[in-house]
MOPAC internal coordinates of N, CA, C and O (Angstrom, degrees):
PM7 1SCF
backbone

  N    0.0000 0     0.00 0     0.00 0    0    0    0
  C    1.4939 1     0.00 0     0.00 0    1    0    0
  C    1.3369 1   115.00 1     0.00 0    2    1    0
  O    1.2310 1   117.27 1   -17.77 1    3    2    1
  N    1.3637 1   122.80 1   162.23 1    3    2    1
  C    1.4376 1   125.04 1   179.52 1    5    3    2
  C    1.5640 1   107.73 1   -66.95 1    6    5    3
  O    1.2310 1   117.50 1   -30.34 1    7    6    5
  N    1.2866 1   122.36 1   149.66 1    7    6    5
  C    1.4188 1   121.64 1  -176.58 1    9    7    6
  C    1.4851 1   115.66 1   -67.25 1   10    9    7
  O    1.2310 1   120.73 1   161.99 1   11   10    9
  N    1.3743 1   116.21 1   -18.01 1   11   10    9
  C    1.4810 1   119.01 1  -177.66 1   13   11   10
  C    1.5402 1   110.10 1   -91.25 1   14   13   11
  O    1.2310 1   122.87 1  -167.55 1   15   14   13
  N    1.3271 1   112.10 1    12.45 1   15   14   13
  C    1.5847 1   112.75 1  -176.36 1   17   15   14
  C    1.5241 1   106.82 1   -88.64 1   18   17   15
  O    1.2310 1   120.10 1   -36.65 1   19   18   17
  N    1.3714 1   117.42 1   143.35 1   19   18   17
  C    1.4318 1   123.44 1  -179.13 1   21   19   18
  C    1.5229 1   103.47 1  -112.74 1   22   21   19
  O    1.2310 1   117.33 1   -39.29 1   23   22   21
  N    1.2889 1   122.69 1   140.71 1   23   22   21
  C    1.4956 1   127.25 1   171.47 1   25   23   22
  C    1.4292 1   109.45 1   -84.87 1   26   25   23
  O    1.2310 1   120.65 1   -45.31 1   27   26   25
  N    1.3256 1   116.36 1   134.69 1   27   26   25
  C    1.6038 1   120.06 1   169.68 1   29   27   26
  C    1.5399 1   112.42 1   -99.61 1   30   29   27
  O    1.2310 1   124.38 1   -47.70 1   31   30   29
  N    1.3067 1   109.20 1   132.30 1   31   30   29
  C    1.5119 1   115.95 1  -175.67 1   33   31   30
  C    1.5400 1   103.59 1  -152.62 1   34   33   31
  O    1.2310 1   122.00 1   -59.09 1   35   34   33
  N    1.3758 1   113.77 1   120.91 1   35   34   33
  C    1.4075 1   124.01 1   172.97 1   37   35   34
  C    1.5774 1   110.98 1  -140.42 1   38   37   35
  O    1.2310 1   121.96 1   -31.86 1   39   38   37
  N    1.4313 1   113.86 1   148.14 1   39   38   37
  C    1.4369 1   118.91 1  -178.40 1   41   39   38
  C    1.4884 1   109.50 1   -87.24 1   42   41   39
  O    1.2310 1   120.44 1   179.81 1   43   42   41
  N    1.3600 1   116.77 1    -0.19 1   43   42   41
  C    1.5070 1   119.98 1  -178.28 1   45   43   42
  C    1.5665 1   108.75 1   -87.86 1   46   45   43
  O    1.2310 1   117.78 1   175.94 1   47   46   45
  N    1.2264 1   121.84 1    -4.06 1   47   46   45
  C    1.4124 1   123.67 1  -179.85 1   49   47   46
  C    1.6023 1   105.64 1  -128.16 1   50   49   47
  O    1.2310 1   117.29 1   -16.75 1   51   50   49
  N    1.3078 1   122.76 1   163.25 1   51   50   49
  C    1.4401 1   123.05 1  -171.54 1   53   51   50
  C    1.5445 1   104.45 1   -69.62 1   54   53   51
  O    1.2310 1   120.14 1   -37.51 1   55   54   53
  N    1.4017 1   117.33 1   142.49 1   55   54   53
  C    1.4986 1   119.62 1   172.45 1   57   55   54
  C    1.5758 1   112.53 1   -73.43 1   58   57   55
  O    1.2310 1   124.68 1   -19.29 1   59   58   57
  N    1.2390 1   108.61 1   160.71 1   59   58   57
  C    1.4403 1   118.09 1  -174.20 1   61   59   58
  C    1.6253 1   104.39 1   -58.62 1   62   61   59
  O    1.2310 1   120.87 1   -37.77 1   63   62   61
  N    1.3438 1   115.93 1   142.23 1   63   62   61
  C    1.3752 1   121.01 1   173.53 1   65   63   62
  C    1.4904 1   112.92 1  -103.65 1   66   65   63
  O    1.2310 1   118.14 1  -158.69 1   67   66   65
  N    1.2869 1   121.15 1    21.31 1   67   66   65
  C    1.4758 1   127.66 1  -175.49 1   69   67   66
  C    1.4622 1   106.39 1  -165.82 1   70   69   67
  O    1.2310 1   123.30 1    14.54 1   71   70   69
  N    1.3597 1   111.29 1  -165.46 1   71   70   69
  C    1.4856 1   121.90 1  -178.82 1   73   71   70
  C    1.4837 1   111.60 1   -85.13 1   74   73   71
  O    1.2310 1   120.20 1  -109.03 1   75   74   73
  N    1.3258 1   117.22 1    70.97 1   75   74   73
  C    1.4815 1   122.69 1   179.15 1   77   75   74
  C    1.5522 1   104.85 1  -158.93 1   78   77   75
  O    1.2310 1   121.01 1   -15.96 1   79   78   77
  N    1.3011 1   115.67 1   164.04 1   79   78   77
  C    1.5227 1   124.21 1   172.97 1   81   79   78
  C    1.4870 1   112.36 1   -98.77 1   82   81   79
  O    1.2310 1   119.11 1   -16.15 1   83   82   81
  N    1.3194 1   119.30 1   163.85 1   83   82   81
  C    1.4480 1   121.42 1   171.73 1   85   83   82
  C    1.5036 1   113.51 1   -55.34 1   86   85   83
  O    1.2310 1   120.91 1   149.55 1   87   86   85
  N    1.3891 1   115.86 1   -30.45 1   87   86   85
  C    1.2831 1   119.21 1  -173.05 1   89   87   86
  C    1.5635 1   117.13 1   177.10 1   90   89   87
  O    1.2310 1   115.92 1    -9.36 1   91   90   89
  N    1.2175 1   125.35 1   170.64 1   91   90   89
  C    1.4680 1   124.55 1   172.84 1   93   91   90
  C    1.5813 1   106.96 1  -144.16 1   94   93   91
  O    1.2310 1   122.17 1   -29.71 1   95   94   93
  N    1.3482 1   113.45 1   150.29 1   95   94   93
  C    1.4571 1   121.91 1   167.99 1   97   95   94
  C    1.4412 1   115.49 1  -110.69 1   98   97   95
  O    1.2310 1   120.21 1   -44.41 1   99   98   97
  N    1.3168 1   117.21 1   135.59 1   99   98   97
  C    1.3983 1   124.41 1   174.60 1  101   99   98
  C    1.4641 1   105.85 1  -150.32 1  102  101   99
  O    1.2310 1   124.04 1   -47.93 1  103  102  101
  N    1.5124 1   109.85 1   132.07 1  103  102  101
  C    1.4144 1   122.76 1  -177.00 1  105  103  102
  C    1.5513 1   113.06 1    39.82 1  106  105  103
  O    1.2310 1   122.88 1  -126.69 1  107  106  105
  N    1.3542 1   112.08 1    53.31 1  107  106  105
  C    1.3482 1   126.39 1   169.79 1  109  107  106
  C    1.5538 1   114.75 1    64.35 1  110  109  107
  O    1.2310 1   121.18 1  -161.58 1  111  110  109
  N    1.4212 1   115.35 1    18.42 1  111  110  109
  C    1.4050 1   126.13 1  -178.40 1  113  111  110
  C    1.5956 1   103.69 1  -116.04 1  114  113  111
  O    1.2310 1   122.83 1   -52.19 1  115  114  113
  N    1.3606 1   112.17 1   127.81 1  115  114  113
  C    1.4643 1   117.34 1  -176.68 1  117  115  114
  C    1.4644 1   107.85 1  -109.73 1  118  117  115
  O    1.2310 1   122.33 1   -55.60 1  119  118  117
  N    1.4160 1   113.15 1   124.40 1  119  118  117
  C    1.4430 1   120.93 1   179.54 1  121  119  118
  C    1.4740 1   104.31 1  -112.50 1  122  121  119
  O    1.2310 1   123.70 1   -66.25 1  123  122  121
  N    1.3921 1   110.50 1   113.75 1  123  122  121
  C    1.5310 1   116.58 1  -178.99 1  125  123  122
  C    1.5245 1   106.37 1  -100.93 1  126  125  123
  O    1.2310 1   121.92 1   -36.15 1  127  126  125
  N    1.2829 1   113.94 1   143.85 1  127  126  125
  C    1.5735 1   117.59 1  -179.59 1  129  127  126
  C    1.5716 1   102.29 1   -80.93 1  130  129  127
  O    1.2310 1   124.46 1   -18.91 1  131  130  129
  N    1.3751 1   109.05 1   161.09 1  131  130  129
  C    1.4064 1   119.69 1  -176.89 1  133  131  130
  C    1.4589 1   111.25 1   -58.57 1  134  133  131
  O    1.2310 1   121.03 1   -47.17 1  135  134  133
  N    1.3742 1   115.64 1   132.83 1  135  134  133
  C    1.3188 1   127.94 1   177.26 1  137  135  134
  C    1.5228 1   116.98 1   -98.11 1  138  137  135
  O    1.2310 1   119.44 1   -51.91 1  139  138  137
  N    1.4027 1   118.67 1   128.09 1  139  138  137
  C    1.3694 1   118.52 1   176.20 1  141  139  138
  C    1.5547 1   104.14 1   -99.33 1  142  141  139
  O    1.2310 1   121.41 1    -5.96 1  143  142  141
  N    1.4199 1   114.92 1   174.04 1  143  142  141
  C    1.4111 1   121.62 1   178.42 1  145  143  142
  C    1.5360 1   115.35 1   -79.30 1  146  145  143
  O    1.2310 1   120.39 1  -130.82 1  147  146  145
  N    1.2805 1   116.86 1    49.18 1  147  146  145
  C    1.4339 1   122.97 1  -175.06 1  149  147  146
  C    1.5659 1   107.57 1   -95.26 1  150  149  147
  O    1.2310 1   121.37 1   -49.87 1  151  150  149
  N    1.2468 1   114.98 1   130.13 1  151  150  149
  C    1.5162 1   117.61 1   175.31 1  153  151  150
  C    1.5210 1   107.85 1   -75.25 1  154  153  151
  O    1.2310 1   116.81 1   -53.70 1  155  154  153
  N    1.3225 1   123.68 1   126.30 1  155  154  153
  C    1.3351 1   124.50 1  -174.37 1  157  155  154
  C    1.5747 1   115.95 1   -70.96 1  158  157  155
  O    1.2310 1   121.34 1   155.72 1  159  158  157
  N    1.3992 1   115.04 1   -24.28 1  159  158  157
  C    1.3363 1   124.47 1   172.42 1  161  159  158
  C    1.6589 1   115.61 1   -67.40 1  162  161  159
  O    1.2310 1   125.29 1   119.80 1  163  162  161
  N    1.3377 1   107.45 1   -60.20 1  163  162  161
  C    1.4663 1   115.53 1  -177.48 1  165  163  162
  C    1.5246 1   113.48 1   -82.24 1  166  165  163
  O    1.2310 1   120.35 1   158.59 1  167  166  165
  N    1.2633 1   116.93 1   -21.41 1  167  166  165
  C    1.5567 1   125.44 1  -175.31 1  169  167  166
  C    1.5111 1   112.05 1    64.99 1  170  169  167
  O    1.2310 1   124.05 1  -153.99 1  171  170  169
  N    1.3885 1   109.84 1    26.01 1  171  170  169
  C    1.5756 1   111.18 1  -177.71 1  173  171  170
  C    1.6292 1   104.53 1  -115.20 1  174  173  171
  O    1.2310 1   124.35 1   -36.55 1  175  174  173
  N    1.3753 1   109.25 1   143.45 1  175  174  173
  C    1.4513 1   117.13 1   170.07 1  177  175  174
  C    1.4898 1   118.69 1   -59.16 1  178  177  175
  O    1.2310 1   117.04 1   -43.96 1  179  178  177
  N    1.1737 1   123.24 1   136.04 1  179  178  177
  C    1.4699 1   122.64 1   177.71 1  181  179  178
  C    1.4939 1   106.78 1   -68.67 1  182  181  179
  O    1.2310 1   120.57 1   -22.60 1  183  182  181
  N    1.3901 1   116.51 1   157.40 1  183  182  181
  C    1.4030 1   123.80 1  -177.03 1  185  183  182
  C    1.5129 1   112.64 1   -86.87 1  186  185  183
  O    1.2310 1   116.49 1   -58.88 1  187  186  185
  N    1.2937 1   124.28 1   121.12 1  187  186  185
  C    1.3745 1   124.42 1  -179.53 1  189  187  186
  C    1.5139 1   121.66 1    80.87 1  190  189  187
  O    1.2310 1   122.53 1   -18.69 1  191  190  189
  N    1.2122 1   112.75 1   161.31 1  191  190  189
  C    1.5674 1   120.83 1  -173.91 1  193  191  190
  C    1.5979 1   108.11 1   -61.03 1  194  193  191
  O    1.2310 1   119.52 1   127.79 1  195  194  193
  N    1.2790 1   118.53 1   -52.21 1  195  194  193
  C    1.4358 1   119.33 1  -176.51 1  197  195  194
  C    1.5273 1   116.41 1   -60.15 1  198  197  195
  O    1.2310 1   121.00 1   135.90 1  199  198  197
  N    1.3240 1   115.69 1   -44.10 1  199  198  197
  C    1.3529 1   122.44 1   179.20 1  201  199  198
  C    1.7027 1   112.36 1   -69.70 1  202  201  199
  O    1.2310 1   122.98 1   142.55 1  203  202  201
  N    1.2371 1   111.90 1   -37.45 1  203  202  201
  C    1.4977 1   121.84 1   174.42 1  205  203  202
  C    1.6205 1   105.18 1   -57.64 1  206  205  203
  O    1.2310 1   120.89 1   129.58 1  207  206  205
  N    1.3165 1   115.91 1   -50.42 1  207  206  205
  C    1.3832 1   117.79 1  -173.54 1  209  207  206
  C    1.4782 1   113.46 1   -66.41 1  210  209  207
  O    1.2310 1   122.52 1   140.70 1  211  210  209
  N    1.3170 1   112.78 1   -39.30 1  211  210  209
  C    1.5881 1   116.30 1   172.06 1  213  211  210
  C    1.4747 1   115.58 1   -58.55 1  214  213  211
  O    1.2310 1   122.33 1   137.85 1  215  214  213
  N    1.3108 1   113.15 1   -42.15 1  215  214  213
  C    1.4088 1   121.10 1  -175.43 1  217  215  214
  C    1.4779 1   112.32 1   -66.95 1  218  217  215
  O    1.2310 1   119.88 1   138.39 1  219  218  217
  N    1.4209 1   117.83 1   -41.61 1  219  218  217
  C    1.3777 1   129.97 1   171.89 1  221  219  218
  C    1.5801 1   112.11 1   -51.25 1  222  221  219
  O    1.2310 1   122.58 1   131.49 1  223  222  221
  N    1.3416 1   112.66 1   -48.51 1  223  222  221
  C    1.4550 1   116.42 1  -179.01 1  225  223  222
  C    1.5364 1   110.46 1   -64.23 1  226  225  223
  O    1.2310 1   121.31 1   142.98 1  227  226  225
  N    1.3657 1   115.09 1   -37.02 1  227  226  225
  C    1.5470 1   115.60 1  -179.26 1  229  227  226
  C    1.5458 1   104.49 1   -71.94 1  230  229  227
  O    1.2310 1   117.03 1   148.23 1  231  230  229
  N    1.3332 1   123.25 1   -31.77 1  231  230  229
  C    1.4263 1   120.13 1  -175.47 1  233  231  230
  C    1.6116 1   106.79 1   -75.19 1  234  233  231
  O    1.2310 1   120.68 1   145.65 1  235  234  233
  N    1.2595 1   116.31 1   -34.35 1  235  234  233
  C    1.4831 1   121.82 1  -179.08 1  237  235  234
  C    1.6973 1   107.43 1   -65.52 1  238  237  235
  O    1.2310 1   124.18 1   140.09 1  239  238  237
  N    1.3923 1   109.59 1   -39.91 1  239  238  237
  C    1.3955 1   115.40 1   178.81 1  241  239  238
  C    1.5393 1   110.68 1   -62.93 1  242  241  239
  O    1.2310 1   119.95 1   137.61 1  243  242  241
  N    1.3417 1   117.71 1   -42.39 1  243  242  241
  C    1.4411 1   126.26 1  -176.39 1  245  243  242
  C    1.6356 1   109.39 1   -63.70 1  246  245  243
  O    1.2310 1   122.50 1   139.15 1  247  246  245
  N    1.3559 1   112.82 1   -40.85 1  247  246  245
  C    1.3888 1   116.79 1   178.15 1  249  247  246
  C    1.4644 1   109.90 1   -69.12 1  250  249  247
  O    1.2310 1   116.73 1   138.67 1  251  250  249
  N    1.2769 1   123.82 1   -41.33 1  251  250  249
  C    1.4147 1   127.69 1   177.94 1  253  251  250
  C    1.6323 1   109.84 1   -57.40 1  254  253  251
  O    1.2310 1   124.11 1   124.41 1  255  254  253
  N    1.3316 1   109.72 1   -55.59 1  255  254  253
  C    1.4558 1   119.55 1  -177.55 1  257  255  254
  C    1.5352 1   110.44 1   -55.43 1  258  257  255
  O    1.2310 1   121.38 1   140.55 1  259  258  257
  N    1.2285 1   114.96 1   -39.45 1  259  258  257
  C    1.4053 1   118.16 1   177.77 1  261  259  258
  C    1.5332 1   116.37 1   -55.71 1  262  261  259
  O    1.2310 1   121.56 1   157.21 1  263  262  261
  N    1.3336 1   114.62 1   -22.79 1  263  262  261
  C    1.4359 1   122.94 1  -172.92 1  265  263  262
  C    1.5955 1   109.14 1  -114.24 1  266  265  263
  O    1.2310 1   122.62 1  -167.54 1  267  266  265
  N    1.4141 1   112.59 1    12.46 1  267  266  265
  C    1.4743 1   115.18 1  -176.96 1  269  267  266
  C    1.6105 1   112.06 1    65.07 1  270  269  267
  O    1.2310 1   119.64 1  -147.32 1  271  270  269
  N    1.2837 1   118.28 1    32.68 1  271  270  269
  C    1.4430 1   125.18 1  -178.44 1  273  271  270
  C    1.5896 1   107.62 1  -112.91 1  274  273  271
  O    1.2310 1   122.09 1   -12.87 1  275  274  273
  N    1.2707 1   113.60 1   167.13 1  275  274  273
  C    1.5121 1   120.39 1   176.06 1  277  275  274
  C    1.5675 1   101.74 1  -134.14 1  278  277  275
  O    1.2310 1   121.96 1    -3.80 1  279  278  277
  N    1.3013 1   113.85 1   176.20 1  279  278  277
  C    1.4271 1   122.60 1   178.10 1  281  279  278
  C    1.5847 1   108.97 1   -63.60 1  282  281  279
  O    1.2310 1   117.77 1   153.73 1  283  282  281
  N    1.3014 1   121.86 1   -26.27 1  283  282  281
  C    1.4232 1   125.79 1   176.15 1  285  283  282
  C    1.5731 1   113.08 1   -62.07 1  286  285  283
  O    1.2310 1   121.06 1   160.41 1  287  286  285
  N    1.2823 1   115.59 1   -19.59 1  287  286  285
  C    1.4932 1   120.92 1   173.66 1  289  287  286
  C    1.4808 1   113.64 1   -81.52 1  290  289  287
  O    1.2310 1   119.87 1   166.42 1  291  290  289
  N    1.2714 1   117.85 1   -13.58 1  291  290  289
  C    1.5459 1   117.51 1  -176.84 1  293  291  290
  C    1.5343 1   107.59 1   -69.85 1  294  293  291
  O    1.2310 1   120.54 1   -51.01 1  295  294  293
  N    1.2587 1   116.57 1   128.99 1  295  294  293
  C    1.4670 1   120.11 1   175.34 1  297  295  294
  C    1.4581 1   114.58 1  -109.59 1  298  297  295
  O    1.2310 1   117.86 1   157.55 1  299  298  297
  N    1.3400 1   121.68 1   -22.45 1  299  298  297
  C    1.5293 1   125.79 1   177.15 1  301  299  298
  C    1.4680 1   111.50 1  -150.23 1  302  301  299
  O    1.2310 1   116.51 1   -34.96 1  303  302  301
  N    1.2612 1   124.23 1   145.04 1  303  302  301
  C    1.4337 1   132.64 1   178.40 1  305  303  302
  C    1.4816 1   102.04 1  -127.73 1  306  305  303
  O    1.2310 1   120.41 1   -34.24 1  307  306  305
  N    1.2998 1   116.81 1   145.76 1  307  306  305
  C    1.5255 1   125.07 1   158.80 1  309  307  306
  C    1.4314 1   106.80 1  -125.50 1  310  309  307
  O    1.2310 1   124.20 1   -46.00 1  311  310  309
  N    1.2965 1   109.54 1   134.00 1  311  310  309
  C    1.5235 1   122.13 1   176.31 1  313  311  310
  C    1.4902 1   114.15 1  -112.29 1  314  313  311
  O    1.2310 1   123.23 1   -47.34 1  315  314  313
  N    1.3205 1   111.42 1   132.66 1  315  314  313
  C    1.4714 1   115.49 1   171.93 1  317  315  314
  C    1.4935 1   110.45 1  -112.18 1  318  317  315
  O    1.2310 1   117.11 1   -56.59 1  319  318  317
  N    1.1485 1   123.11 1   123.41 1  319  318  317
  C    1.4826 1   123.76 1  -167.31 1  321  319  318
  C    1.5689 1   103.89 1  -135.94 1  322  321  319
  O    1.2310 1   122.40 1   -43.70 1  323  322  321
  N    1.4377 1   113.02 1   136.30 1  323  322  321
  C    1.4793 1   116.90 1  -179.12 1  325  323  322
  C    1.5047 1   114.27 1   -83.82 1  326  325  323
  O    1.2310 1   120.56 1   163.70 1  327  326  325
  N    1.3645 1   116.54 1   -16.30 1  327  326  325
  C    1.4695 1   117.75 1  -177.09 1  329  327  326
  C    1.5388 1   104.87 1  -140.64 1  330  329  327
  O    1.2310 1   118.33 1   -75.65 1  331  330  329
  N    1.3468 1   120.79 1   104.35 1  331  330  329
  C    1.4232 1   123.43 1  -175.22 1  333  331  330
  C    1.4940 1   115.57 1   -66.04 1  334  333  331
  O    1.2310 1   119.12 1   168.34 1  335  334  333
  N    1.4118 1   119.29 1   -11.66 1  335  334  333
  C    1.3818 1   123.46 1   170.29 1  337  335  334
  C    1.5247 1   114.11 1   -62.89 1  338  337  335
  O    1.2310 1   120.23 1   166.13 1  339  338  337
  N    1.3061 1   117.17 1   -13.87 1  339  338  337
  C    1.4674 1   124.14 1   173.99 1  341  339  338
  C    1.5205 1   110.06 1   -89.44 1  342  341  339
  O    1.2310 1   118.49 1  -171.64 1  343  342  341
  N    1.2363 1   120.48 1     8.36 1  343  342  341
  C    1.4579 1   121.70 1  -178.22 1  345  343  342
  C    1.5290 1   109.45 1   -67.84 1  346  345  343
  O    1.2310 1   116.48 1   145.42 1  347  346  345
  N    1.2955 1   124.30 1   -34.58 1  347  346  345
  C    1.4899 1   120.59 1   173.24 1  349  347  346
  C    1.3797 1   115.57 1   -61.03 1  350  349  347
  O    1.2310 1   118.73 1   144.76 1  351  350  349
  N    1.3086 1   120.02 1   -35.24 1  351  350  349
  C    1.5278 1   127.97 1   175.51 1  353  351  350
  C    1.5638 1   108.67 1   -57.38 1  354  353  351
  O    1.2310 1   123.20 1   134.40 1  355  354  353
  N    1.3261 1   111.48 1   -45.60 1  355  354  353
  C    1.5223 1   117.54 1   179.18 1  357  355  354
  C    1.4656 1   109.42 1   -59.07 1  358  357  355
  O    1.2310 1   120.13 1   127.73 1  359  358  357
  N    1.3531 1   117.35 1   -52.27 1  359  358  357
  C    1.4180 1   121.61 1  -176.37 1  361  359  358
  C    1.6233 1   111.69 1   -56.88 1  362  361  359
  O    1.2310 1   121.03 1   135.68 1  363  362  361
  N    1.3462 1   115.63 1   -44.32 1  363  362  361
  C    1.4061 1   121.72 1   176.08 1  365  363  362
  C    1.4453 1   112.25 1   -55.96 1  366  365  363
  O    1.2310 1   119.23 1   129.70 1  367  366  365
  N    1.3382 1   119.08 1   -50.30 1  367  366  365
  C    1.3238 1   124.66 1   177.22 1  369  367  366
  C    1.5392 1   116.19 1   -59.99 1  370  369  367
  O    1.2310 1   120.80 1   138.04 1  371  370  369
  N    1.3157 1   116.07 1   -41.96 1  371  370  369
  C    1.4464 1   122.92 1   172.28 1  373  371  370
  C    1.4973 1   114.44 1   -57.55 1  374  373  371
  O    1.2310 1   118.95 1   146.22 1  375  374  373
  N    1.3719 1   119.60 1   -33.78 1  375  374  373
  C    1.3814 1   124.72 1  -179.22 1  377  375  374
  C    1.5064 1   110.17 1   -72.02 1  378  377  375
  O    1.2310 1   120.84 1   152.33 1  379  378  377
  N    1.4121 1   115.99 1   -27.67 1  379  378  377
  C    1.5036 1   122.11 1  -178.82 1  381  379  378
  C    1.6057 1   105.19 1   -83.28 1  382  381  379
  O    1.2310 1   118.43 1   140.92 1  383  382  381
  N    1.2045 1   120.60 1   -39.08 1  383  382  381
  C    1.3931 1   125.00 1  -170.23 1  385  383  382
  C    1.4752 1   120.33 1   -89.95 1  386  385  383
  O    1.2310 1   120.82 1   155.22 1  387  386  385
  N    1.3527 1   116.03 1   -24.78 1  387  386  385
  C    1.4590 1   125.37 1   178.83 1  389  387  386
  C    1.4174 1   118.24 1  -118.73 1  390  389  387
  O    1.2310 1   119.81 1   -35.26 1  391  390  389
  N    1.2723 1   117.97 1   144.74 1  391  390  389
  C    1.4319 1   119.28 1   173.43 1  393  391  390
  C    1.5056 1   110.47 1   -94.80 1  394  393  391
  O    1.2310 1   120.11 1   -23.50 1  395  394  393
  N    1.3365 1   117.40 1   156.50 1  395  394  393
  C    1.3995 1   119.43 1   172.91 1  397  395  394
  C    1.5713 1   115.72 1   -72.05 1  398  397  395
  O    1.2310 1   115.58 1   -38.17 1  399  398  397
  N    1.2287 1   125.99 1   141.83 1  399  398  397
  C    1.4770 1   123.12 1     0.61 1  401  399  398
  C    1.4010 1   112.39 1   -76.37 1  402  401  399
  O    1.2310 1   118.67 1   -41.76 1  403  402  401
  N    1.4127 1   120.15 1   138.24 1  403  402  401
  C    1.3396 1   125.12 1  -179.07 1  405  403  402
  C    1.5168 1   113.32 1   -72.05 1  406  405  403
  O    1.2310 1   119.78 1   -27.19 1  407  406  405
  N    1.2710 1   118.03 1   152.81 1  407  406  405
  C    1.5301 1   122.12 1   174.87 1  409  407  406
  C    1.4754 1   110.22 1   -57.55 1  410  409  407
  O    1.2310 1   120.06 1   -27.39 1  411  410  409
  N    1.3135 1   117.48 1   152.61 1  411  410  409
  C    1.5078 1   121.87 1   166.21 1  413  411  410
  C    1.4285 1   107.25 1   -58.73 1  414  413  411
  O    1.2310 1   122.65 1   -30.87 1  415  414  413
  N    1.3211 1   112.53 1   149.13 1  415  414  413
  C    1.4732 1   117.56 1  -175.81 1  417  415  414
  C    1.5581 1   111.62 1  -149.39 1  418  417  415
  O    1.2310 1   122.27 1   -37.66 1  419  418  417
  N    1.2845 1   113.26 1   142.34 1  419  418  417
  C    1.5354 1   119.21 1   165.02 1  421  419  418
  C    1.4985 1   109.06 1  -120.32 1  422  421  419
  O    1.2310 1   120.51 1   -26.67 1  423  422  421
  N    1.3306 1   116.63 1   153.33 1  423  422  421
  C    1.5442 1   117.61 1   177.53 1  425  423  422
  C    1.5113 1   103.44 1  -149.56 1  426  425  423
  O    1.2310 1   123.84 1   -54.48 1  427  426  425
  N    1.4502 1   110.25 1   125.52 1  427  426  425
  C    1.4528 1   114.08 1   179.31 1  429  427  426
  C    1.5258 1   108.62 1  -131.36 1  430  429  427
  O    1.2310 1   121.31 1   -35.37 1  431  430  429
  N    1.3640 1   115.11 1   144.63 1  431  430  429
  C    1.3026 1   124.75 1   179.66 1  433  431  430
  C    1.6032 1   108.56 1   -77.78 1  434  433  431
  O    1.2310 1   116.90 1   -47.41 1  435  434  433
  N    1.2509 1   123.50 1   132.59 1  435  434  433
  C    1.4179 1   124.83 1  -174.70 1  437  435  434
  C    1.6263 1   108.75 1  -125.90 1  438  437  435
  O    1.2310 1   120.06 1   -22.73 1  439  438  437
  N    1.2201 1   117.48 1   157.27 1  439  438  437
  C    1.5046 1   122.09 1  -178.35 1  441  439  438
  C    1.5879 1   105.86 1   -73.55 1  442  441  439
  O    1.2310 1   120.33 1   134.28 1  443  442  441
  N    1.3759 1   116.98 1   -45.72 1  443  442  441
  C    1.4007 1   117.10 1  -174.00 1  445  443  442
  C    1.5159 1   112.90 1  -153.64 1  446  445  443
  O    1.2310 1   118.97 1   -19.69 1  447  446  445
  N    1.3090 1   119.56 1   160.31 1  447  446  445
  C    1.4953 1   121.23 1  -174.19 1  449  447  446
  C    1.5568 1   101.44 1  -136.57 1  450  449  447
  O    1.2310 1   119.71 1   -20.18 1  451  450  449
  N    1.3889 1   118.16 1   159.82 1  451  450  449
  C    1.3567 1   123.65 1   175.08 1  453  451  450
  C    1.6347 1   114.04 1   -51.10 1  454  453  451
  O    1.2310 1   119.23 1   -36.97 1  455  454  453
  N    1.2482 1   119.07 1   143.03 1  455  454  453
  C    1.4420 1   124.44 1   175.39 1  457  455  454
  C    1.5190 1   108.49 1    63.16 1  458  457  455
  O    1.2310 1   120.01 1  -160.10 1  459  458  457
  N    1.2962 1   117.58 1    19.90 1  459  458  457
  C    1.4782 1   122.86 1  -175.63 1  461  459  458
  C    1.5531 1   116.79 1    55.41 1  462  461  459
  O    1.2310 1   122.20 1  -146.28 1  463  462  461
  N    1.2943 1   113.39 1    33.72 1  463  462  461
  C    1.4893 1   129.23 1  -177.97 1  465  463  462
  C    1.5123 1   103.42 1   -59.25 1  466  465  463
  O    1.2310 1   121.84 1   -22.74 1  467  466  465
  N    1.3807 1   114.09 1   157.26 1  467  466  465
  C    1.4895 1   119.45 1   173.52 1  469  467  466
  C    1.5256 1   112.72 1   -94.68 1  470  469  467
  O    1.2310 1   121.14 1   158.40 1  471  470  469
  N    1.4471 1   115.43 1   -21.60 1  471  470  469
  C    1.4739 1   119.07 1  -175.91 1  473  471  470
  C    1.5111 1   103.49 1  -158.13 1  474  473  471
  O    1.2310 1   124.24 1   -30.10 1  475  474  473
  N    1.3618 1   109.48 1   149.90 1  475  474  473
  C    1.5544 1   118.01 1   170.68 1  477  475  474
  C    1.5696 1   106.34 1  -138.41 1  478  477  475
  O    1.2310 1   119.63 1   -28.77 1  479  478  477
  N    1.2220 1   118.31 1   151.23 1  479  478  477
  C    1.3193 1   124.56 1  -173.28 1  481  479  478
  C    1.6084 1   110.80 1  -138.65 1  482  481  479
  O    1.2310 1   120.48 1   -54.68 1  483  482  481
  N    1.2839 1   116.69 1   125.32 1  483  482  481
  C    1.4738 1   118.71 1   174.00 1  485  483  482
  C    1.5309 1   110.30 1  -118.55 1  486  485  483
  O    1.2310 1   122.04 1   -33.05 1  487  486  485
  N    1.3283 1   113.70 1   146.95 1  487  486  485
  C    1.5352 1   117.28 1   179.79 1  489  487  486
  C    1.4998 1   110.59 1  -130.62 1  490  489  487
  O    1.2310 1   124.70 1   -23.84 1  491  490  489
  N    1.4006 1   108.58 1   156.16 1  491  490  489
  C    1.3402 1   119.45 1   171.46 1  493  491  490
  C    1.6732 1   106.47 1  -123.28 1  494  493  491
  O    1.2310 1   121.59 1   -46.37 1  495  494  493
  N    1.3471 1   114.57 1   133.63 1  495  494  493
  C    1.4211 1   117.40 1  -175.81 1  497  495  494
  C    1.5564 1   102.24 1  -129.11 1  498  497  495
  O    1.2310 1   124.33 1   -15.60 1  499  498  497
  N    1.3442 1   109.30 1   164.40 1  499  498  497
  C    1.4591 1   113.14 1   179.98 1  501  499  498
  C    1.5577 1   106.32 1  -143.69 1  502  501  499
  O    1.2310 1   121.36 1   -29.52 1  503  502  501
  N    1.2816 1   115.01 1   150.48 1  503  502  501
  C    1.5178 1   118.80 1   169.09 1  505  503  502
  C    1.4957 1   103.78 1   -98.87 1  506  505  503
  O    1.2310 1   123.49 1   -43.13 1  507  506  505
  N    1.2997 1   110.91 1   136.87 1  507  506  505
  C    1.5711 1   115.46 1  -177.95 1  509  507  506
  C    1.5265 1    99.63 1  -138.31 1  510  509  507
  O    1.2310 1   125.68 1   -13.61 1  511  510  509
  N    1.4796 1   106.69 1   166.39 1  511  510  509
  C    1.4760 1   117.86 1  -176.59 1  513  511  510
  C    1.5182 1   110.64 1   -89.22 1  514  513  511
  O    1.2310 1   120.10 1   180.00 1  515  514  513

């Protein structure tokens, strides 16, 4: 990694379940690893799509707060979803959690996710003047 890179680590979001970090900061841009709907206290995956999505949003908030950021700093999200028929639920949640203009977003249907999760979301945030 470049020498000006800082590793992000907080106990308020799930720890990495593989060979990666929760995130890195480079040039005031925050690259957060994909979040699953894992409760950081119990280390258990939430039951079902809706509960996983809500837990992911809490986990993203915890990561942001650990860096003195808010959702307004998010510039891009990438969503990995096992069943694209849940896409309308993602949109409804976004309308509750984000203000317009919404961050840029990609969403792809995938065959599988770690821990057999239904959804995973990664975010990129930036500090700006």
